[in-house]
C-alpha angles and dihedrals in degrees: 000000000000091000091050092053092048091047091049092052091046092051090048090054091047089052093050090047092052091050093048096049104030106022133218115284125196130172114264120175095336094315136088113247127192109232095192113102114257128230119272105228126204121233092262089063106031102027127238147225125264115205124183118198115196128193109266107248096176126115129236129208118243126188116206133187127231091277093054096253118140114252115230121225089018090150089076093055122095122220089255092054091048090053094044092053093048093245125149127217123212140167115241129178117259088228114039118217094251089060095056099086134128092246091057092046090052092047091051090051091050092050091051091052091051091050092050091051093049090048089059097251101148099178118048141134121213119186127184127208100218094203104044098026091231115150124212117201128190118191134165118266115247142129092286098049096101091048090050092051092051090056103043096057099050118104095227098215109173125195139165109201138176105265093222107033095029089224110162107241100172137005143173092296089068096055121099099176144331130214144166120254135182132214133183124219110196097152098069121075092202100047106029118152138053123326122203118218133193106213117199115193116198130210123246096280091040092051091055091048091050092051092051094044094047089051095047094044097044118139113267119235118223112236130196125208117202125198114193125193119192119207113215120238117258118203123201113204093209097047131041113228133174118251112244134191122206121199125192116196124194117190123199120189127203109253098187109137116246112247116220138185127219123213117213133188114190088348091301116123113244099175145336118215150132128232129261092205143000111281110222100163097075090238130110120198118199120189114226110213119325135299111289142171094200108107095209093051091045091052090052090053090048091051091050093049092045091052092053092044092053092049095046098040096064103040131249122296112248090216125057114227136190128206107252099168133024111171133165112226114209118219117248089225116076127210090250090058090050090050091052090053089050093050092049092050092048091048094050091048091050092051091048092051092049088055089054092051093049094047100041103026114202094003088052090051091051092050091045092055090046090049091055090052092052092049091050095048089046092057090050092046092055090055099045093042087059092235112171111236115219133162088270088048090058088053087051090055090053090049092052092050090050092049092050090048090053090049092050093047092050091051093048092050090055093046091049090059091057118090096201114034110196134152093277091051091051091051093048097048092043091055092048091048091050092051095049095041101048094041089057095049096048091107089051091050092051092049092047093053089049091051091053091065095049111104095211103107101223093052096041090049091053091045096049094047092049091047094054091041095054091044090052092049089055096047101035097050093047090055114023102027091042092051093045093054094044092052089049092049089051095185 
């Protein structure tokens, strides 16, 4: 029975090790795809993207009426129509001079940082040129990099206007937050599936404005008025006639024009609509696309809604920017060099474990197998905890493996001194090893926790890896190593 238990634990550790080092591959659309989460590499290992945003110095054409008001939809007017209507056309800068201030540059930089954070970019560098207002951004290279770039440079100007008069009814100052929501519609046979919504929540003043607007721009119902005139029956005594009723109906229909609002983001029309009811919750839900069960289509809708939510949730940038530079920066460290580091680490670990087996015989073998299990789980933990792996992080992995080796060696030394190693002896020596080991590494633990809160990527990577590694040493050895030794003791 003891051999079966030891064999079962050994096979389980071998399985975990295979998953950690080789992955789990299943067929997906005629190809084999690894379902194990990959490592999240820092820019010093994977490379990154450098984006330079410069202040937009271009001009835009504005058409104004005789009173100096800007004419909407002027792009559709010919020069002759502009002259006939008494309009004037002039070139004005995209960014007026009063906008080009340090405070506005700084505000734009802060908004970009908030957008990057909301987009899930954990490691980024944003630098501002105080004099020119140019902004340099460094972000890691991944599948979402192009989408991130398209969102961080937009101005994010939000407006709800009257569709006819173009009067601005609401703007960015009325928004409290924006987020993406999902809803399922399983009751309809024509629109079954999942619908993606962009929910805009307004602040106190904005909520009151929304309530008033939704009431003023509510859809009008068509009403019919019917006038009925009954003709009395006339009876002739000399002639039998049938009694007849005549009804005249006059219908009058309400001709009041339907009022509509138009929603704009960066002066581009998103939608034009009216309201079915008065909105009293201070929230506006906009459906993105239609209900669908197709995952690819659904993801596209989610990406669209997320992009708008990110832009609206952090306000509009006071300065308009254009992308002047978008370069991919290759890492100085190649994949072959990373593989060499991996092979060296595996080789050193193998030699160290062989030494344990030679010195401590069967106990050494048990601890060696347990050690391999911890290393494998540690590599999986780094991936699923979304820890960014940098050069310093690799050094952190090596430090964790060394610490666990020291712990294992201390425990084996204590067990070797015992003549009769039973379950009670294992418990006693394990507790003493824990006490001695963790008291000595208290300074390391304090430093590691401090490193975790440092925003500089190399240090935070090292700190997070060390944190998860030390936590795993404490938990894993108290459960797996303890159980392994007790099964081996068997008494």
